[in-house]
Every structure is written in C-alpha cells, then in structure tokens.
C-alpha positions in Angstrom: 10.1 3.6 12.8 12.5 1.6 10.7 10.9 -1.2 8.7 13.0 -4.2 9.6 10.8 -6.9 8.3 8.4 -7.2 5.4 5.6 -9.5 4.7 6.6 -12.7 2.8 6.3 -12.8 -1.0 3.0 -14.7 -0.7 1.6 -12.2 1.9 2.6 -9.3 -0.3 1.0 -11.0 -3.3 -2.2 -11.6 -1.3 -2.4 -7.9 -0.3 -2.0 -6.8 -3.9 -4.7 -9.3 -4.9 -7.0 -7.9 -2.2 -6.6 -4.4 -3.4 -7.2 -5.4 -7.0 -10.3 -7.3 -5.8 -11.7 -4.1 -4.3 -10.9 -5.2 -0.7 -8.6 -2.3 0.0 -9.8 -1.6 3.6 -9.3 -5.3 4.4 -5.8 -5.2 2.9 -4.9 -2.2 5.0 -6.2 -4.1 8.1 -3.9 -7.0 7.2 -0.9 -4.6 6.8 -1.8 -2.8 10.0 -1.8 -6.2 11.9 1.5 -7.2 10.3 3.2 -4.0 11.4 1.3 -3.7 14.7 -0.1 -0.3 13.8 -3.6 1.1 13.4 -4.4 1.1 9.6 -5.0 4.5 8.0 -8.5 5.4 6.8 -9.0 5.9 3.1 -11.3 8.5 1.8 -12.1 10.3 -1.5 -11.0 13.9 -1.3 -8.1 16.2 -2.2 -5.7 18.3 -0.1 -5.2 22.0 -0.8 -2.1 22.4 -2.9 -2.1 18.8 -4.0 -5.3 18.8 -6.0 -3.7 18.4 -9.4 -0.4 17.0 -8.6 -1.1 13.8 -6.7 -3.5 10.8 -7.1 -3.4 10.3 -3.4 -1.9 11.9 -0.3 -1.3 10.7 3.2 -2.1 13.1 6.0 -0.3 12.0 9.2 -2.3 14.2 11.6 -5.5 12.6 10.4 -4.1 9.2 9.7 -6.0 9.2 6.4 -5.2 8.5 2.8 -7.0 11.0 0.6 -7.6 9.6 -2.9 -8.5 11.8 -5.9 -11.3 9.4 -6.7 -12.6 6.0 -5.7 -10.8 4.3 -8.6 -7.6 5.0 -6.7 -8.8 2.7 -3.9 -8.0 -0.2 -6.2 -4.6 0.8 -7.4 -2.1 -1.3 -5.4 0.9 0.8 -6.2 -0.7 4.1 -5.0 -2.3 2.5 -1.9 0.9 0.8 -0.9 3.0 3.9 -1.5 0.7 5.9 0.8 0.6 3.1 3.4 4.4 3.3 3.5 4.1 7.0 4.4 1.6 6.0 7.1 3.9 3.4 8.4 6.9 5.8 8.5 5.0 8.3 10.6 4.0 5.9 13.4 7.4 6.0 15.1 8.0 9.8 15.2 8.9 12.3 12.6 8.2 11.4 9.0 11.5 10.5 7.3 10.2 8.5 4.4 11.0 9.6 1.0 9.0 9.2 -2.3 11.8 6.9 -3.5 11.4 4.6 -0.5 7.7 4.7 -0.8 7.9 3.7 -4.4 10.3 0.9 -3.7 8.1 -0.4 -1.0 5.1 -0.5 -3.3 7.1 -1.9 -6.2 8.2 -4.8 -4.0 4.6 -5.8 -3.4 3.8 -5.5 -7.1 6.9 -7.6 -8.0 5.9 -10.3 -5.4 2.4 -10.4 -6.9 3.8 -10.9 -10.4 6.2 -13.5 -9.2 3.5 -15.5 -7.5 1.2 -15.2 -10.4 4.0 -16.5 -12.8 4.6 -19.4 -10.5 0.9 -20.3 -10.4 0.8 -20.1 -14.2 3.9 -22.3 -14.6 2.5 -24.8 -12.1 -0.9 -25.0 -14.0 1.0 -25.4 -17.3 2.9 -28.4 -15.9 0.0 -30.0 -14.2 
C-alpha cells in the first residue's frame, strides 16, 4: 500500500490531541476510517527479542501494537510510528522503514504544534 493521501493538518492535530487525552483507541479508529483499514489493537506486552530495545512493536500477523507499558498508549509519536507499520502491511509485504515511520509520526506532531501555535496566536489577538 502506498500512502497517497494524508489527513489534513487539523485532522492530524486532532489525532495527536486524542492520544494525549488518553483516547488512543478512538484515535486509531479515526485513522483506520480515514485509510479504510481495520485499526490495530493495542495491548501491553513485549515481543521476544525486542523486550529491551523497543517501546512498542507492531506484529502484522496479529494486527496488534504491543507496548512496553500502558504509558506508551499516550505517546503520539510511538503510536503513530507503529500505526504507520500497520498501514504499510495492509496492502501486501511490509516495505515500510523506520525512517518513513518516524517521518509519518513527526508529520502529525508538527501539525499538532502548528495548530496549537495558531490557536495561541489567535487568542493573543482576540
């Protein structure tokens, strides 16, 4: 699957806000709807061989994001990074790289910061 379109800046900011507000499953539902894919499940657990090297891991065969602990559920960068891996596996072999997953997540974080800055500037004027 090639990701041709991305949510708008406002949609991305909303998704980050949802994750920060402890509504991660809802954020994954919104992303799943946007991309027309079933969202992954997110659970606390570790994967053999990754126990000390990763905060979270996406397991394509299970369609699950395994997080080291429940605090990870509310880290937008990690959740969006793992969602990218989920998204890339929906159309066949996984070809996503860590670099692309990082850029995907960073785009959402940047949108969130941009929208927050615009809101602050608007409040300062008004």
